Backbone as a printed PyTorch tensor [residue, N CA C, xyz], in Angstrom:
tensor([[[ 64.1040,  71.6800, 145.3650],
         [ 64.5170,  70.4250, 145.9740],
         [ 63.3910,  69.4080, 145.7720]],

        [[ 63.7620,  68.2510, 145.3150],
         [ 62.8170,  67.1800, 145.0390],
         [ 62.6940,  66.2660, 146.2550]],

        [[ 61.4680,  65.8160, 146.5490],
         [ 61.2630,  64.8950, 147.6640],
         [ 60.6900,  63.5850, 147.1440]],

        [[ 61.3110,  62.4770, 147.5800],
         [ 60.8460,  61.1440, 147.2210],
         [ 60.4120,  60.4580, 148.5140]],

        [[ 59.1190,  60.2000, 148.6370],
         [ 58.5760,  59.5690, 149.8430],
         [ 58.3290,  58.0960, 149.5550]],

        [[ 59.1950,  57.2470, 150.1030],
         [ 59.0700,  55.8010, 149.8810],
         [ 58.8130,  55.0700, 151.1970]],

        [[ 58.2620,  55.8020, 152.1690],
         [ 57.9140,  55.1770, 153.4420],
         [ 56.8320,  54.1220, 153.1980]],

        [[ 56.9800,  52.9920, 153.8710],
         [ 55.9960,  51.9250, 153.7450],
         [ 56.2450,  51.0060, 152.5690]],

        [[ 57.2520,  51.2900, 151.7630],
         [ 57.5630,  50.4410, 150.6120],
         [ 58.7720,  49.5680, 150.9270]],

        [[ 58.7390,  48.3430, 150.4290],
         [ 59.8340,  47.3950, 150.6700],
         [ 60.8640,  47.4840, 149.5520]],

        [[ 62.1010,  47.1640, 149.8930],
         [ 63.1510,  47.1030, 148.8830],
         [ 62.8010,  46.0030, 147.8930]],

        [[ 63.0620,  46.2160, 146.6370],
         [ 63.9320,  47.2510, 146.0570],
         [ 63.2120,  48.5380, 145.6330]],

        [[ 61.9320,  48.6900, 145.9130],
         [ 61.1700,  49.8350, 145.4200],
         [ 61.7840,  51.1860, 145.8310]],

        [[ 62.2030,  51.4020, 147.0910],
         [ 62.8250,  52.6920, 147.4260],
         [ 64.0570,  53.0020, 146.5750]],

        [[ 64.8520,  51.9800, 146.3020],
         [ 66.0540,  52.1760, 145.4880],
         [ 65.6670,  52.5040, 144.0430]],

        [[ 64.6860,  51.7900, 143.5090],
         [ 64.2380,  52.0200, 142.1280],
         [ 63.6940,  53.4400, 141.9640]],

        [[ 62.8650,  53.8740, 142.9080],
         [ 62.2790,  55.2220, 142.8240],
         [ 63.3490,  56.3070, 143.0070]],

        [[ 64.3230,  56.0570, 143.8850],
         [ 65.4070,  57.0190, 144.0730],
         [ 66.2760,  57.0910, 142.8240]],

        [[ 66.5840,  55.9510, 142.2430],
         [ 67.3920,  55.9100, 141.0140],
         [ 66.7000,  56.6900, 139.9030]],

        [[ 65.3920,  56.5150, 139.7660],
         [ 64.6250,  57.2370, 138.7520],
         [ 64.6930,  58.7470, 139.0000]],

        [[ 64.5440,  59.1560, 140.2570],
         [ 64.6090,  60.5860, 140.6030],
         [ 65.9870,  61.1650, 140.2730]],

        [[ 67.0350,  60.4200, 140.5730],
         [ 68.4020,  60.8730, 140.2730],
         [ 68.5890,  61.0360, 138.7690]],

        [[ 68.1250,  60.0430, 137.9990],
         [ 68.3090,  60.0720, 136.5490],
         [ 67.4860,  61.1690, 135.8880]],

        [[ 66.2870,  61.4520, 136.4100],
         [ 65.4030,  62.4470, 135.8030],
         [ 65.6970,  63.8710, 136.2760]],

        [[ 66.4950,  64.0180, 137.3390],
         [ 66.7890,  65.3350, 137.9130],
         [ 68.2790,  65.4890, 138.1880]],

        [[ 69.1090,  65.3780, 137.1560],
         [ 70.5570,  65.4500, 137.3910],
         [ 70.9640,  66.7890, 137.9800]],

        [[ 71.8620,  66.7340, 138.9410],
         [ 72.3730,  67.9440, 139.5560],
         [ 71.4640,  68.5820, 140.5900]],

        [[ 70.3520,  67.9210, 140.8980],
         [ 69.4060,  68.4820, 141.8620],
         [ 69.5300,  67.7600, 143.2070]],

        [[ 69.3850,  68.5220, 144.2990],
         [ 69.3640,  67.9370, 145.6270],
         [ 68.0460,  67.2020, 145.8090]],

        [[ 68.1210,  65.9990, 146.3740],
         [ 66.9400,  65.1550, 146.5420],
         [ 66.8170,  64.7480, 148.0050]],

        [[ 65.6020,  64.8190, 148.5410],
         [ 65.3110,  64.3330, 149.8790],
         [ 64.5350,  63.0290, 149.7280]],

        [[ 65.0040,  61.9760, 150.4040],
         [ 64.3280,  60.6840, 150.3480],
         [ 63.8780,  60.3260, 151.7630]],

        [[ 62.5990,  59.9980, 151.9060],
         [ 62.0350,  59.5990, 153.1940],
         [ 61.8360,  58.0940, 153.2010]],

        [[ 62.4940,  57.4010, 154.1360],
         [ 62.3880,  55.9400, 154.2650],
         [ 62.1090,  55.5850, 155.7180]],

        [[ 61.5890,  54.3720, 155.9250],
         [ 61.2880,  53.9200, 157.2850],
         [ 62.3120,  52.9300, 157.8300]],

        [[ 62.7900,  52.0490, 156.9760],
         [ 63.6170,  50.9520, 157.4870],
         [ 65.1110,  51.2310, 157.3470]],

        [[ 65.8500,  50.5850, 158.2240],
         [ 67.3150,  50.6620, 158.1990],
         [ 67.8450,  50.0980, 156.8810]],

        [[ 67.2400,  49.0100, 156.4180],
         [ 67.6740,  48.3760, 155.1620],
         [ 67.4920,  49.3430, 153.9910]],

        [[ 66.3450,  49.9930, 153.9300],
         [ 66.1050,  50.9650, 152.8540],
         [ 67.0980,  52.1220, 152.9480]],

        [[ 67.3590,  52.5830, 154.1610],
         [ 68.3310,  53.6700, 154.3450],
         [ 69.6970,  53.2620, 153.8020]],

        [[ 70.1310,  52.0650, 154.1570],
         [ 71.4410,  51.5780, 153.7060],
         [ 71.4910,  51.4320, 152.1830]],

        [[ 70.4320,  50.8620, 151.6040],
         [ 70.4260,  50.6210, 150.1650],
         [ 70.3520,  51.9170, 149.3560]],

        [[ 69.5260,  52.8650, 149.7840],
         [ 69.4270,  54.1500, 149.0910],
         [ 70.7420,  54.9200, 149.2380]],

        [[ 71.3440,  54.8760, 150.4170],
         [ 72.6380,  55.5320, 150.6400],
         [ 73.6990,  54.9490, 149.7120]],

        [[ 73.7430,  53.6350, 149.6160],
         [ 74.7260,  52.9660, 148.7550],
         [ 74.5390,  53.3780, 147.2920]],

        [[ 73.3020,  53.4120, 146.8340],
         [ 73.0150,  53.8200, 145.4550],
         [ 73.4890,  55.2550, 145.2160]],

        [[ 73.0900,  56.1670, 146.0940],
         [ 73.4370,  57.5840, 145.9220],
         [ 74.9510,  57.7780, 145.9130]],

        [[ 75.6410,  57.1220, 146.8230],
         [ 77.0990,  57.2650, 146.8780],
         [ 77.7600,  56.7030, 145.6240]],

        [[ 77.1870,  55.6440, 145.0590],
         [ 77.7520,  55.0710, 143.8330],
         [ 77.6020,  56.0270, 142.6520]],

        [[ 76.6460,  56.9660, 142.7590],
         [ 76.4220,  57.9750, 141.7160],
         [ 77.1630,  59.2750, 142.0220]],

        [[ 77.9380,  59.2740, 143.1020],
         [ 78.7380,  60.4400, 143.4630],
         [ 78.0520,  61.4300, 144.3970]],

        [[ 76.8700,  61.0890, 144.8800],
         [ 76.1320,  61.9830, 145.7830],
         [ 76.6790,  61.8960, 147.2030]],

        [[ 76.6160,  63.0230, 147.9020],
         [ 76.9050,  63.0350, 149.3370],
         [ 75.5780,  62.8000, 150.0450]],

        [[ 75.6100,  61.9780, 151.1000],
         [ 74.3730,  61.6210, 151.7940],
         [ 74.4500,  62.0450, 153.2510]],

        [[ 73.4160,  62.7700, 153.6790],
         [ 73.2740,  63.1250, 155.0940],
         [ 71.9700,  62.5010, 155.5720]],

        [[ 72.0480,  61.7100, 156.6420],
         [ 70.8590,  61.0260, 157.1550],
         [ 70.4600,  61.6020, 158.5090]],

        [[ 69.1660,  61.8540, 158.6540],
         [ 68.6150,  62.3040, 159.9350],
         [ 67.5350,  61.3100, 160.3360]],

        [[ 67.5840,  60.8590, 161.5790],
         [ 66.5590,  59.9320, 162.0660],
         [ 65.5540,  60.7140, 162.9110]],

        [[ 64.2770,  60.5340, 162.5770],
         [ 63.2190,  61.1880, 163.3350],
         [ 62.0440,  60.2390, 163.4820]],

        [[ 61.5910,  60.0280, 164.6670],
         [ 60.3720,  59.2550, 164.9650],
         [ 60.2020,  57.9980, 164.1150]],

        [[ 61.2080,  57.1410, 164.1190],
         [ 61.0910,  55.8580, 163.4340],
         [ 61.2550,  55.9080, 161.9330]],

        [[ 61.7400,  57.0220, 161.4060],
         [ 61.9940,  57.0870, 159.9750],
         [ 63.2590,  57.8850, 159.7210]],

        [[ 63.7170,  57.8390, 158.4800],
         [ 64.9430,  58.5310, 158.1000],
         [ 64.6500,  59.5380, 156.9970]],

        [[ 65.3220,  60.6760, 157.1080],
         [ 65.2720,  61.6910, 156.0670],
         [ 66.6890,  61.7490, 155.4870]],

        [[ 66.8000,  61.3440, 154.2350],
         [ 68.1140,  61.3100, 153.5820],
         [ 68.2260,  62.5000, 152.6310]],

        [[ 69.2530,  63.2950, 152.8330],
         [ 69.5120,  64.4330, 151.9580],
         [ 70.6280,  64.0190, 150.9940]],

        [[ 70.2840,  63.9460, 149.7110],
         [ 71.2490,  63.5340, 148.6900],
         [ 71.7110,  64.7730, 147.9430]],

        [[ 72.9720,  65.1140, 148.1080],
         [ 73.5330,  66.2800, 147.4550],
         [ 74.3500,  65.8270, 146.2500]],

        [[ 74.0570,  66.3840, 145.0670],
         [ 74.7150,  65.9310, 143.8520],
         [ 76.1990,  66.2690, 143.8300]],

        [[ 76.9370,  65.5150, 143.0010],
         [ 78.3640,  65.8050, 142.8870],
         [ 78.5540,  67.1770, 142.2440]],

        [[ 79.6090,  67.8590, 142.6480],
         [ 79.9100,  69.1690, 142.0780],
         [ 80.5450,  68.9620, 140.7200]],

        [[ 80.1980,  69.8610, 139.8220],
         [ 80.7100,  69.7160, 138.4470],
         [ 81.9710,  70.5130, 138.2680]]])
């Protein structure tokens, strides 16, 4: 499982780094760590547009997004 830590970074950087991780690791589950609601929404939107299922967990002022790839 790949982890992308984009806490402390402003959009669009979290989306760009997540997109790169998705493209370089097709079919792999990815965990993305973000701090802001805006980043959570934007990363979720990107992942869903690529067919990923997204599960978000909020912990201590940040979000842990689990991106599960589409089934083949």
